[in-house]
N, C-alpha and C positions, 0 to 999 in steps of 0.2 A: 285897571287891574284890581283895584280894591273891590269893585262890584263883582268881578269874576270870582275873586277869592271868597267873598261873602256868599255868593250864590252856590259855589261849590260846597261850602260848609253846610248850607241848607239841604242840598241834595244828598250829602253824605249822611247827615242825621236821618233823613227820610229813608235812605237805603238800609241803614243799620236797624232802625226800628221796625221797618216792614219785614226785613229778613228774619229777625229774631222772632217776632210775633207770628209770622207765617209758618215758620218751622214748628212752633209749638201748637199753632192752630190746626195744622194738618194732622198732628197726632190726636188732638181732641176730637176732630171731625170723625176720624176713623173709630175712635172709642165710642162716640155717641151714636153714630149712624150704624155701626157694625160693618163687617167686611163686605157683605153682599150689597147693601145700599150705598156704601162708599164707592164700590166699583160701578154700580149703576149710575151714580151721580157723575163719575168721571167719564163714563161712556156717553151719556146723554149731553152733558155740558161740554163735551169735546168739540161741539160745533163752533164754540167761541174761538177755540184755537185756530180753526180753519180761517178765521177772519183776521188773525193777528198780523200777517204780512200785508194784507190789503189795507187795513186801518193804519199800519205803520207807514206805508208809502204815502197815503193821503195826509197823514199827520205831518210828515216831513215836508211835503209839498206846501201845505197850508202855512206851516211855521216859517218856511223859507220865504214865501211871497209876502207874508205880513211883515216879517223883519226887513225885507228888501224895501217895501214902501215906507216903513218907519225910517230907514236910512235916507230915503229920498225926501222925506218930510212932506209928502202929499197926502193930506187927510182924505180928500175926495176919492182918490184911487185906492186908499186903504179901505174905505168903506165898501167900495165895489169888489175888492178882493175878498173881503169877508162874506159878503152876501153871495158871491159866486161859490165860495167854498161851502157855505151853508146849504145852498141849493143842490150842489153836487152830492153832499152827504145825505141830504133828504132823499134824493133819487136813489142812491145806493141802498138806503134803508128800506125803501119801497121794494126794490128788486130783491133784496135779501128776504124780506117778509114773504113775497110771492114764492120764491124758491123754497123757503123753509116750510111753508104751509102746504106745499104740494110734494116736491121731491123729498124734502126732509121727513115729513110725516109718513110718507110711503116707505122710505128706507127704514125708519124707526120701527114700524109695525110689521114689516115683512122680511127684513134682512138682519136685524140685530137679534142676538140670542138673549131674550128676556123671559124670565119666569112668568107664566100667564097671570098669576095673582098679583104681579107687580107692574103689569102692562099699563093699568090706569094711572098709577103713580108716575110711571115713565113719561106718559103722554102729557100729564099736567106739568111735570118738571120741564119737558121740552118746550111747552108754551111759555113758561116763565123764562126759560133760557133765551127764547126768541126775543122777548121784551127786553131782557138785560142786554142782549147783543145790539138791538136797535138803539137803546140809550147810549151804548158805547160808541156807536157810529156817529150819532148826532152830537155827542160830546166833543168829538175830535176838533172842530174849528175853535171851540172855546178853550180847550186845553192848549192847543197850538198857539192861540193868542196870548195866553198867560206866559208861555215859554218864550215867545217872540219879544214880549215886553220885559223879559227877564225878571218876572215876579216869582222867583223860585221859592220864596218863603210861603207864598200862597199855595203853590203846587205841592210843596212838602207837607204843609199843614193839612190840606184836604186829604191827601193820600194816607197820611198817618192816622187821621181821624177815621177814615174808611176802614183801614185794616184793624183798628182797635174796635170798631163796631162789629166787624166780623168775628172778632174774638169774644166779645160780650154776648152775642146772640147764641153762642154755643151753650151757655148756661141756661138760656131759655128753653133750648131743645131738651134738656134733661127733665123738665117738669111738664111738658105738653103731653096730652093724653091721646092725641090723634097722630096721623102719619107724620113722622119726623122728617122724612125726605121732602115731602111736599111743603111742610112748614119751613124747612131750611131754604127751599127755593124761593118762597114768598119773602122771607127775611132778606135774602140776597138781593131780590128785586127792589125791596124798599131801600136798602143801602145804595144801590145803583141810582135810584131816583133821587135820593138826597144828595149824592155826589154831583149828579147832573145839574140839579137845581142850584147847588152851591157855585158851580162854575158859571152858570148862566147869570145868576144874580150879581156875582162879582164883576163879570165882564160887562154887563149892562150898566152897572153903576159906576165902575172905575175906568173902564176902557170904552171910550165913546163910539168906536166904530162897530161894535158888536150888535148889529140889528138883524133879527131873524126875518129877512125879507127874501122872497124868491125872485132872483134876478140872474139869469144865465146869459151874461154878456159874452159874446163870442170870443173876444180877445183873451179874457182871463180864463174862461173855461178851457179853451184850447191849450193854453200854456200850462195850466195846472194839471190837466189830464195827460198831456204829453210828458211833463215832468214825473208825475206819479206813475205813469205807464212804464217809463224806462226804469224808474226806481223799483217798481214792482217786479220787473224781470230779475233784477239783482237779488231782491229779497226772496223771491220764489226759488231762485237758484240755490240759495243757502239752505232753504227748507228741503228742496229736492235732493241736494247733495247729502245732507244729514240723514234723511230717511233712506236714501238709496244705499249709502254705505252700510247702514244697519241691516238692510235686507241682504246685501251681498255677504256681510260677515256671518249672518245666520245661515245662509246657503252653504258657505264653504267651511265654516268652523263651528256652527251650532249656536244654540241660544245662550250658552255661557259667555261667548264672546260679545253678544249683544249687551249682556249685563255689564261687562267691562267697559264697553263703549258708552253706555248710559251713565256710568259713574264718572267717566272722563268728561262727559258733557256737563254734568252737575258741577264738577270742579272748575271747568272752563268758565261757565256762566258766573259762578260766585266770584272768581278772581277778576274777571273782565269788568265786573260792575264797579270796581274801584276806580278804573280809568274812565269809564263811560260817563260817570257823574261829572268829572272835571270837564270833559269834552262838551257835555250839554251846557255847561256854564259859559264856555268859550264861543259856541256856535252862533248865537244871535249877534254877538259883537263882530264876528267875522263877516256875516251877511250884511250887517249895517255898514261896516267900513267899506265893503266892496260896492254897495249901492251908492255911497257918497264918493266913489272913485278914489278913496284913500288906500291905494294899493300897497304903499309902504307899511301901513298899519295892518293890512291883511297879512302880509308876509311876516310881520313881527308877531302877530297873534298866532299864526299857524306854527311858527317856530317854538313859541313859548308853550302852546298847547301840546305840541309833540314832546317837548322835554318834560313838562310836568306830568303828563299822563304816563309816559314811559317810565319815569322814576317811581311813580306810585305803583305801577305794575311790578317793577323790579323789587320794591319793598316787600311785596307779598310773594312774588313768583320765586325768588331765589330760595328763601327758607322752605317754602312748600315743595319746590322742585327737589331740593336736597334731601328733605325728610319725608318724601312722598311714601316710601315703603312703610315707615313707622306710622305716619298719619293714617294711612288706609287700614293698617292692621288694628288701630285703636278705634277707627270709625266703623268698620265693617266686622261682622262676625267671621266671615271668610272672604278673603280677597280673591276675586276671580283672576284666572291667569291672564297675563298681559295688561291688567288694569293699570299697574304702575307705569309701564311704558306708554300706554295710551294717554294717561294723565300728563305725563311729562311733555309729550309731543304737543298736546293741546295748549300747554302753557307757552311753549315756543311759538306756536301759531298765534296766540294772543298778542305777543309783542309786535309781530309784523302786521297783524290785522289792525291793531290800534294805530300804528303809524299811517297805515293806508287810510283808515277812517278819518284821521285828522286832515290829511290832504284832500280827501273827498269832500269834507265840509266846506273847503274853499271853492272846490269845483261846483258844489251845489249853490254857492253864493252867485256864481256866474249864471247858473240855470241850464247850461248846455251839458247835460249829464249822459247823453246817449253813449259816448265813447267809453267812459269808465264802466257804465252799466253792462254794456255788451262784453267788454274784455273781462271784467271781474266775474260776471255771471257765467260766462262761457268757461273760464278757468275753474270755477267752482264745480260746474256740471261735469267737466272733464275728469274729475276725480272718480266718477262712477265707472265709465268705460275703462279707464287706465287701471283702476283697482281690479276690475273684473278680469282684464287681460293678465295682470301680474299674478293674481291668485291662481289662475289656470296654469301659470308657469311654475307654480310651487313656492312662490314667495310668501313670507310670514305676514300675519295680519297688520303688523306695524307699518308695512309699506304704504298702506292707504293714508295713514297719518303723516308719514314722511312726504308723500306727494302733496298732501294738503298744505304743509308748511312751504314747500317749493312753489306751489301755485299762488299762495297769498303773497309770497315774496316777489314773484314776477308781477303780480297785480299791483303791489305797492310801487315798484319802479315805474310801471306804466302810468299810474296815477300821478306820480311826480312829474313825469314828462307831459302828461295831459294838462296839468296846471300851468306848466311853462308855456304851452301852446296858447292857452286861454288868457294867461296873464304874463306877457313877455318880460315884465320887470322882475319876475320871480327868479331868484338866484339858486339854481339847482345845486351847484357845487357847494355853496355855502350851507345849504340845508343838509346835504349828504354828510358834510364834515361836522357841522355843529350839532346835528341831531343824531344821525345814524351812526357815524364812526365813533363819536364820543360816547354814545349810549352803549355801543358794543364794548368799548374799553371799560366802562364802569361795570357793566354786567359781568363780563368775563373776569375782571379783576376781583370783584366781590365774590363770585362763585369760587374762584381758586382759594381765596382766603377762608371761605366757609368749609371747603373740602379739607383744607389743612387742619382745621379745628375738628372736623368730624372723624378724621383718621386717628385722632388721639383719644377718642371717647367712644363708649359703647352706646347703642341706641337707647334713649330714655327721654323722659319728659324734661329732665334737666339739660340734656344735650340740645333738645329742640328749643328750649328757652335761650340757651347760650348762642345757638345758631341764629335765632331771631334777633337777638341784641346785636350780634356782630354784623349781620347783613344790613340791618337798619342803620347802624353807625357808619358803616362803609359807604352805603348809598347816599345817606344824608351828607356825609363829609365830602364825597366826590361831587355831589350836586352843588354844594355851597362853594367849594374852592376850585372846581374844575369846569362845571357847566354854567354857573352864574357868572355874569360879567361884574365889573367892579361896582356899578351903581346898584344892581340887584342885590349883591352881597351886602352893601352898606345899608340898603333899605331893610333887608331881612334882619340884620343884626340890630338895627335901631328898634325895630318892632319887638324883638326878643327882649331887649333891655327895658323897653317901656312896660312890657307885661311883667317882667321879673321885679322891677323896682316898685 
């Protein structure tokens, strides 16, 4: 648990630094490039986002299989897993290059609305983006290896240096005399190359199995492609659901409602990152324990990951949920209609999605993921036709988000039952009571206490501060004396005394 705690700290530091610098960097990029070139960069570089769910699925598969063989302790099979993963990603990179240089170039020049005088710059930027994308694809096996070995300090350091370099190059853009958009693309490519080389050199020197050989062994290729294929369906369903709901909201309620949904998505992603970092620290240990057939440890880790991530979410969710109207009024010049309700419902969605994700991490350790992928992916996709039907019946836009919460809740229960089928020793009743029931008690109790305080004060920064202090105190106190067992409580208090003394 000490390693998990240390890794979670590294990931938290990385998240905070990257978040702060990225927010300020976006503002500077807009200032330096100008509105038109900034929009052109976002349009052309958008091809990278199309790869996000593909590379995420392959990264998950690679990390899982490497961690599994680490748990087995078979160095020969570990080497074969990596070479197979490297070969698959090399093939994906070649296919992507062919599609980008044919379909991508044709689409760029004939279907995107680009000013004629900026078409040359757009084509150069597109070529640079292709190279950046290829490096991102080829980097996946190395990044996955670092995560599987639980070298979170290395991952955090590289990512922090990368985002700081992106910040520094903006000052170079201010002094160049030629096309800033093209120069910015070249600098981003240089940073991507440096990051790729950093991961390759580290893995080659410190992790013995990382050898860039082409070896497509049937056993590993089939398993990894099957795993990533099912995972891809789930990831693609999330993207399709998100974009589909945006389109339907625009059709029925106009573009203002899309703005509200976009704000809700930003709030959702920011809050969810607090829990996802802790889960990333737990995931390799869960896979390794499953590989060594230590199912009692798997259940223990799943339970602790569920509790810790849920409590971290509650620490942020309750004050943000309670003060959502005030926060949005200070963040935005004008709060779009329904934005407050959308944001609150996405925060509720996060709580169930987090628990579902913790259980799925144990299912991934087993490798048999077709059942949760089909069920969860189909539930996510069902949001589109259900929302379409309900909107036609005159229901308000919030109904899409309410159904989303219901769908992820059903998916969570299904995942718990799937884990029970794959790992018969898993105690479903104990998990539901120790994690789900107790978390609901803590969350509802804290929220009622916060509401009592809010009713006696007017909206203000001081009320927000008091609400934050009260909710953090209640959640931390409940975690220590209600959710922790006696040994955990004793260990935690001893660590506090050691740091204080």
